[in-house]
N, C-alpha and C positions, 0 to 999 in steps of 0.2 A: 504494501498499501503506500504509496507515494507520498499524501498527505494526511493530517489530525488537525483537524480547524479545530480550536477550542474556545468556546461560546460562554463567557459569565453573564447569565441572565438575571436580572433585578426589575422586577415591576414594568418590563416592557412588551407589555400586548399589542401595545400600538405599532411597536417596529420590528418584532421579531420576526413575523411571517415573510417580508420582504428583507431581510438577512437571510434567513434559509433558503427561501427561494433563490437566492442568489448565488449561493454556496451550491447548490442542488444542480443549477446549471454548468456549473465547471468543467471543463472537458478533462479532467483529472482524477484518478483513482483515490479516493478519501473517505475518509471516517468524519460524522461531524459531533463532536462531544456537548451539547448543551449543560453547562450547570447550573440549575434555577438555585439561585442564590438565596433561598426564602420569601421567595415573591409570595404577595398577598392578593394579587389583581390574578386576570387570566396565562398569565406566562407559564404556571407549568402545563395547565388543559392545552397550551396551543405545541407547548413541547412534546407532552405524552402523544396529542394527535400526530405529530410530523413523524415521528418514531415510529407508530402504527402504519402508518402510508411508508416508510422509506427505512429499510433493513440497513444501511450503513449511518444510521444517527443511535446516538447512547446518548440519556437522559438518566442524569443524576442530580439528587435533590438532595440539599443540607440546608442546613438552619443560616441564616444572614450572618456572611462573615467577611463580603467583600470580594470585588473583583482578584485581587492578590490572590486570597487561599482559593478563589474559586480557578482560577489561572491553574494552579501548583498543581488543586486535583485534578483537572484535565490532564497537564504532564505526565500524572503518574500512571494512570491510565491509559494514557495513548499510546499507538501503535504506528503510523507513519514515520515514515523517512526523514519527513520534515513538518516541524510545528507551522501553524499560524495561527496567531490571535486576534478573534474578530469580533469588536463590541457588537454586541447585539442593536445598536441603534445603527450600524454601519451593512455596508453590502459592498463588495465584490464586484465589479465588473466579466463580466464572460470572457474565458480564456487567460485571465492574468495568470491565473497559480500555473497553469500550464508551461505558459512562458516564464515565469521566475524559476520554476522547476527545473526548467531545461537551462535557464542560464545558469544555477546552481549549480548543476549537475557537469554542465559542461566546463565548469573554472571551479569543479570540486571546492565550491563556497561552503564557507558554515553557515554564512548569511546575506540573504539577497534582500534588497529594499528597492521599493517601486514607490510611485507619487503616490498624492493622498489628496483627493478635493474634498473639500468642506459648502455642503449644501446649506443653506439658511430658509427658515422660514417664509423669507418674502421671495425664494425660487433663484437667488442670487447663489455663486457659487465663485469661490476662491483656494489657492493653494495657498494653507498656512505656511507652509517650510517647504517651499521649490527645493527642489533638486538642480543644484548648480549645473550648468550644461559643459563646466569642467571636471564633475565627477561624472556625469552619465558613462554608462559604458565603462566601466574602468574596475579593474581590482584592486583589493588596498588587503594588505598585509596588518594583523594585530592593531596594534594602538594608533597604526596611520589613519585607519578607514576615520576612527575614533577623531583625530586630530584634524583629517580632512574636512569631514563634515561640521565640524565646528568653526573652522576658520570662513569658511564659505556659507555659515548661517543655512545648514539644510539637515543639521541633529535633530532629527524627530524624538522626542524625549517621553516616547509610549511605545510600550511593548507591540502594538496594529504597526499594520505597514511594513513590516519584515516577515522574510519567512526563515525559520531556525532548523539546521538539521536538527535532526530530535538526539543524537549521539552526542553533539557537539553542548548539547544543553546541559545533558547526565555526566557530562568531566565537568563542567567550569559549576563547582558549586556554587562560589562568589558571584559569578554571573549569573548564574539562574537565580540565586535571591535577589539581587540588585535590580535585575527586572522585572522581577514577579513580586516584589514585597513594597 
């Protein structure tokens, strides 16, 4: 399996179907792990309904503990070669995960990054942290990646927008806790 998509979900019944539909239309083999983080709305019901209709969806219910704990729980059970964290109010454009998978595999990268659009209630959109053209389609090693992203104001200070090699995360416990806590 190429991907494990981990979705922390807390009171997001109005957004979760769009998020899940965007993952289900990806052209890549993946499991979708929804961590219902103690929701009091219809989130749990929506997650269970999608699970009934899709054999690649796993639903875990836990008391409300926050997104970091939910992500960690998802990592513990993930089976995919790569992990992608998706916020439950986000969606992924069709084909993006396969493209990131190909790039990561061709370059033996532990992490690959894509662009992120922000859509607002007034239907406007923007890049909050656009990737500098000087950084696109480049391979960086270790700390040079972080330094280059910071210098070009292209660092996304969040777990989403990257794909991570699962084995790499497991070998980096300090990185793992930094990204997810």
